[in-house]
C-alpha positions as CSV (number, residue, x, y, z in Angstrom):
1,X,-11.2,8.3,-19.2
2,X,-7.9,6.5,-19.6
3,X,-7.2,8.3,-23.0
4,X,-7.5,11.6,-21.2
5,X,-5.3,10.4,-18.3
6,X,-2.6,9.3,-20.8
7,X,-2.6,12.7,-22.5
8,X,-2.3,14.6,-19.2
9,X,0.4,12.4,-17.7
10,X,2.5,12.5,-20.8
11,X,2.3,16.3,-20.9
12,X,3.2,16.3,-17.2
13,X,6.2,14.0,-17.8
14,X,7.5,16.2,-20.5
15,X,7.1,19.3,-18.3
16,X,9.0,17.5,-15.5
17,X,12.0,17.0,-17.9
18,X,11.8,20.6,-19.1
19,X,11.7,22.1,-15.7
20,X,14.4,20.0,-14.2
21,X,16.6,20.4,-17.4
22,X,17.1,16.6,-17.5
23,X,17.3,14.4,-20.6
24,X,15.1,11.4,-19.9
25,X,13.9,8.8,-17.4
26,X,15.3,5.7,-15.7
27,X,13.3,3.2,-13.7
28,X,13.6,-0.2,-12.1
29,X,11.8,-2.8,-14.2
30,X,10.6,-5.7,-12.1
31,X,8.2,-7.6,-14.3
32,X,5.2,-6.4,-12.3
33,X,2.3,-4.3,-13.5
34,X,3.3,-1.0,-11.8
35,X,6.7,-0.8,-13.4
36,X,5.2,-2.0,-16.8
37,X,2.6,0.9,-16.7
38,X,5.2,3.4,-15.7
39,X,7.6,2.2,-18.4
40,X,4.9,2.6,-21.0
41,X,4.1,6.1,-19.9
42,X,7.7,7.4,-19.8
43,X,8.3,5.8,-23.2
44,X,5.3,7.8,-24.6
45,X,6.9,11.0,-23.2
46,X,10.3,10.4,-24.7
47,X,12.4,7.7,-26.3
48,X,15.3,8.7,-24.0
49,X,14.4,6.1,-21.3
50,X,16.2,3.3,-19.6
51,X,14.8,0.3,-17.7
52,X,17.1,-1.4,-15.2
53,X,16.6,-5.1,-14.4
54,X,18.3,-5.6,-11.1
55,X,17.9,-9.1,-9.8
56,X,18.9,-10.1,-6.2
57,X,18.1,-13.8,-5.9
58,X,15.1,-13.0,-8.0
59,X,12.6,-15.2,-9.9
60,X,13.8,-16.2,-13.4
61,X,10.2,-15.8,-14.6
62,X,10.0,-12.3,-13.3
63,X,13.2,-11.4,-15.1
64,X,12.0,-12.9,-18.3
65,X,8.7,-11.0,-18.1
66,X,10.5,-7.8,-17.5
67,X,12.9,-8.2,-20.5
68,X,10.1,-9.5,-22.8
69,X,7.9,-6.6,-21.9
70,X,10.7,-4.0,-22.4
71,X,11.4,-5.4,-25.8
72,X,7.8,-5.2,-26.8
73,X,7.6,-1.5,-26.2
74,X,11.2,-0.7,-27.5
75,X,12.5,0.2,-24.1
76,X,16.3,0.0,-23.7
77,X,17.4,-2.1,-20.8
78,X,20.5,-2.9,-18.7
79,X,20.6,-6.1,-16.8
80,X,22.8,-6.0,-13.6
81,X,22.8,-9.0,-11.2
82,X,23.3,-7.6,-7.8
83,X,23.1,-10.9,-6.0
84,X,26.9,-11.1,-5.4
85,X,27.0,-7.5,-4.1
86,X,24.2,-8.2,-1.7
87,X,25.8,-11.4,-0.4
88,X,29.0,-9.6,0.2
89,X,27.3,-6.8,2.1
90,X,25.3,-9.1,4.5
91,X,28.5,-10.9,5.5
92,X,29.3,-7.9,7.6
93,X,25.8,-7.3,9.0
94,X,24.4,-8.7,12.3
95,X,21.2,-10.6,12.7
96,X,19.1,-12.2,9.9
97,X,16.0,-10.0,10.0
98,X,13.8,-10.8,7.0
99,X,12.3,-7.3,6.7
100,X,15.6,-5.5,7.2
101,X,17.3,-7.7,4.6
102,X,14.4,-7.1,2.2
103,X,14.7,-3.4,2.6
104,X,18.4,-3.6,2.0
105,X,17.7,-5.2,-1.4
106,X,15.4,-2.3,-2.3
107,X,17.9,0.3,-1.2
108,X,20.7,-1.4,-3.1
109,X,18.6,-1.4,-6.3
110,X,17.8,2.3,-5.9
111,X,21.4,3.2,-5.3
112,X,22.2,1.7,-8.7
113,X,19.2,3.4,-10.4
114,X,20.3,6.8,-9.1
115,X,23.8,6.1,-10.4
116,X,22.4,5.7,-13.9
117,X,20.3,8.7,-13.4
118,X,23.4,10.7,-12.5
119,X,25.6,9.6,-15.5
120,X,22.7,10.1,-18.0
121,X,21.2,13.3,-16.5
122,X,17.9,11.4,-16.1
123,X,15.0,11.6,-13.6
124,X,14.2,8.5,-11.6
125,X,10.7,7.3,-12.2
126,X,9.1,5.7,-9.2
127,X,6.5,3.0,-9.6
128,X,4.5,3.4,-6.4
129,X,0.7,3.6,-6.6
130,X,-1.7,5.4,-4.3
131,X,-2.5,2.3,-2.2
132,X,1.2,1.6,-1.4
133,X,1.9,5.3,-0.7
134,X,-1.1,5.7,1.6
135,X,-0.1,2.6,3.6
136,X,3.6,3.2,3.6
137,X,4.0,-0.1,1.8
138,X,7.3,0.7,0.3
139,X,10.9,0.9,1.4
140,X,12.0,4.3,2.6
141,X,15.0,5.4,0.4
142,X,14.5,2.2,-1.6
143,X,11.6,1.9,-4.0
144,X,10.2,5.0,-2.2
145,X,13.3,7.0,-3.4
146,X,12.4,8.7,-6.7
147,X,11.9,12.0,-8.5
148,X,8.5,11.4,-10.0
149,X,5.5,9.2,-9.4
150,X,3.3,8.9,-12.6
151,X,0.7,6.5,-11.0
152,X,1.0,7.8,-7.4
153,X,-2.6,9.0,-7.6
154,X,-4.1,5.7,-8.8
155,X,-5.2,3.0,-6.4
156,X,-3.8,-0.5,-7.2
157,X,-7.2,-1.7,-8.5
158,X,-7.2,1.4,-10.9
159,X,-3.6,0.5,-12.0
160,X,-4.9,-2.9,-13.2
161,X,-7.7,-1.2,-15.1
162,X,-5.3,1.3,-16.6
163,X,-2.9,-1.5,-17.5
164,X,-5.6,-3.1,-19.6
165,X,-6.3,0.2,-21.4
166,X,-2.5,0.3,-22.2
167,X,-2.6,-3.2,-23.5
168,X,-0.2,-4.5,-20.9
169,X,0.0,-8.3,-21.3
170,X,-2.5,-10.1,-19.1
171,X,0.1,-12.4,-17.6
172,X,1.7,-9.3,-16.0
173,X,-1.6,-7.8,-14.8
174,X,-2.8,-11.1,-13.4
175,X,0.4,-12.1,-11.5
176,X,0.2,-12.2,-7.7
177,X,1.4,-8.8,-6.4
178,X,4.8,-9.1,-4.6
179,X,7.7,-6.8,-3.8
180,X,10.0,-9.8,-4.3
181,X,12.0,-8.9,-1.3
182,X,12.2,-12.5,-0.1
183,X,11.2,-15.9,-1.5
184,X,7.5,-16.5,-1.4
185,X,6.5,-13.0,-0.3
186,X,3.1,-11.7,-1.4
187,X,1.5,-8.3,-0.7
188,X,-1.7,-10.0,0.5
189,X,0.0,-12.2,3.0
190,X,2.1,-9.3,4.3
191,X,-0.7,-6.8,4.6
192,X,-3.4,-9.3,5.4
193,X,-6.0,-8.3,2.8
194,X,-6.5,-8.3,-0.9
195,X,-6.1,-5.1,-2.9
196,X,-9.8,-5.1,-3.7
197,X,-10.6,-5.1,0.0
198,X,-7.8,-2.5,0.8
199,X,-8.8,0.0,-1.9
200,X,-12.5,-0.2,-0.9
201,X,-11.6,0.4,2.7
202,X,-9.1,3.2,1.9
203,X,-11.7,5.1,-0.1
204,X,-14.0,5.0,3.0
205,X,-11.2,6.1,5.3
206,X,-10.7,9.2,3.1
207,X,-14.2,10.3,3.9
208,X,-13.9,9.5,7.6
209,X,-15.4,6.0,7.7
210,X,-13.2,3.5,9.5
211,X,-15.1,0.2,9.4
212,X,-14.2,-3.1,10.9
213,X,-10.8,-4.8,11.4
214,X,-9.5,-3.8,8.0
215,X,-10.4,-0.2,8.4
216,X,-8.7,0.0,11.8
217,X,-5.5,-1.7,10.5
218,X,-5.2,0.4,7.4
219,X,-5.8,3.6,9.3
220,X,-3.0,2.6,11.8
221,X,-0.7,1.7,8.9
222,X,-1.3,5.1,7.4
223,X,-0.6,7.0,10.7
224,X,2.5,4.9,11.5
225,X,4.0,5.4,8.0
226,X,3.6,9.2,7.9
227,X,7.4,9.7,8.3
228,X,7.8,7.9,5.0
229,X,5.8,10.4,3.0
230,X,7.2,13.6,4.4
231,X,10.7,15.2,4.4
232,X,12.8,14.6,7.5
233,X,11.5,16.4,10.6
234,X,13.8,19.3,11.6
235,X,14.0,20.4,15.2
236,X,13.3,24.2,15.4
237,X,15.5,25.7,18.2
238,X,13.8,28.6,20.0
239,X,16.1,31.0,21.7
240,X,15.6,34.5,22.9
241,X,18.4,36.6,21.4
242,X,17.4,39.7,23.2
243,X,19.9,40.9,25.9
């Protein structure tokens, strides 16, 4: 199954470059499984790839994992510590809202990623999976800002399976999922359920079965985050031009 998926996604990636007349791919490399899988895929499509390691008060272990993995697959990287920039920005901002500040980090990183995409004529490779996209569990115009999503049709639990098929190191696969937007953050704590529970419930919701507390919560998350998955709504003015 995964061999065929690899063949198809590599062909798709190459076609995306051809159709957009771009020269390669850039992505943010976090040290997590999603970015590791995506980095592996774009590297199979072309050697013209760049991984950006963009810490903002980030875990040293995560940074080491990202760099070690990139080296193992021959992916060129740039390391840019954005902590100072982030601290300077928040000096001028009111309040101390944890979620808003976390989203600011994600948007700051994506701003830099698109800068590198512009100067290299690259496409930005997003690392979101189907579970995150369905729930809106991403930052709008942050990690949700991208040109392509190679694993956007794979649930998180499928990404773990795929990662093993790609020989991603087990320490990356087994690490606790986190967006690393604030110290101690975990996906499970924020959403309230494990990915195994979430994916099982989402697959039921797709066929119209909304079961229990988890089903209701995930269904509501999907509805409330619809604005994240669609282009901005445009008001259509209706006017009778007849005299």
